[in-house]
C-alpha positions as CSV (number, residue, x, y, z in Angstrom):
1,M,16.1,-23.9,-47.6
2,N,16.0,-27.1,-48.9
3,K,14.4,-30.3,-47.4
4,R,15.4,-33.7,-47.0
5,N,13.9,-36.5,-49.0
6,S,15.0,-39.1,-47.2
7,F,17.0,-40.6,-43.7
8,V,19.0,-43.7,-42.7
9,F,17.0,-45.9,-40.6
10,Y,19.6,-47.9,-38.5
11,R,19.0,-51.4,-37.2
12,S,19.7,-50.1,-34.1
13,F,16.5,-47.9,-34.3
14,R,14.5,-51.4,-34.6
15,A,16.0,-52.9,-32.1
16,A,15.1,-50.0,-29.7
17,M,11.4,-50.8,-30.9
18,E,11.5,-54.3,-29.6
19,G,8.8,-55.2,-27.0
20,L,7.0,-52.0,-27.8
21,L,3.0,-52.4,-27.9
22,P,1.6,-51.7,-31.4
23,S,0.2,-48.2,-30.7
24,E,3.5,-47.4,-28.9
25,Y,5.6,-48.7,-32.2
26,Q,3.5,-46.4,-34.3
27,M,4.1,-43.4,-32.1
28,F,7.9,-44.0,-32.0
29,M,8.1,-45.0,-36.1
30,N,6.2,-41.7,-36.4
31,A,8.7,-39.7,-34.4
32,I,12.2,-41.2,-36.1
33,V,10.5,-40.4,-39.4
34,V,9.3,-37.0,-38.5
35,Y,12.6,-35.6,-36.8
36,G,14.5,-37.9,-39.9
37,L,12.7,-36.0,-42.3
38,D,11.5,-32.5,-40.6
39,R,13.9,-32.0,-37.3
40,T,10.5,-31.7,-35.4
41,L,11.5,-32.9,-31.9
42,P,8.2,-35.6,-30.9
43,D,6.1,-35.1,-28.2
44,L,6.2,-38.7,-26.7
45,P,5.2,-40.3,-23.3
46,P,8.6,-40.4,-20.8
47,D,9.3,-43.9,-21.8
48,L,9.0,-43.3,-25.3
49,S,11.1,-40.2,-25.0
50,R,13.8,-42.1,-23.3
51,I,14.0,-44.6,-25.7
52,F,14.3,-41.9,-28.7
53,Y,16.5,-39.7,-27.1
54,D,19.1,-42.5,-26.1
55,D,18.6,-44.9,-28.9
56,C,18.0,-42.6,-31.9
57,Y,18.7,-38.8,-31.1
58,P,22.1,-38.8,-31.2
59,Q,22.6,-40.6,-34.7
60,L,19.4,-38.4,-36.4
61,E,21.0,-35.6,-35.3
62,A,24.5,-36.2,-36.4
63,D,23.0,-37.4,-39.6
64,W,21.4,-33.6,-40.0
65,V,24.9,-31.8,-39.2
66,K,26.2,-34.5,-42.1
67,W,23.4,-33.1,-44.4
68,E,24.0,-29.7,-43.6
69,R,27.5,-29.5,-44.2
70,R,26.8,-31.5,-47.8
71,Q,23.8,-28.7,-48.4
72,A,26.4,-25.8,-47.1
73,R,29.2,-27.3,-50.0
74,K,26.6,-27.3,-52.9
75,G,26.3,-23.8,-52.6
76,G,24.7,-22.9,-49.1
77,T,21.4,-23.9,-47.8
78,R,18.4,-22.2,-49.6
């Protein structure tokens, strides 16, 4: 299977992170990057998990679906 080399980071993700403490910001940013590149669900504290699933996950998942469709048009996933 092909691996994604990039993903789109939306302005809304940045807005969702406003007001986070530095340690929370780091965990949240890592969650976005890991899901965006590897589709690995994050293990976040409840407050951060709510923000991730409400504000970031739907767009990241939609981007994954689009990426998979493009890969299939190129001859299937490997």
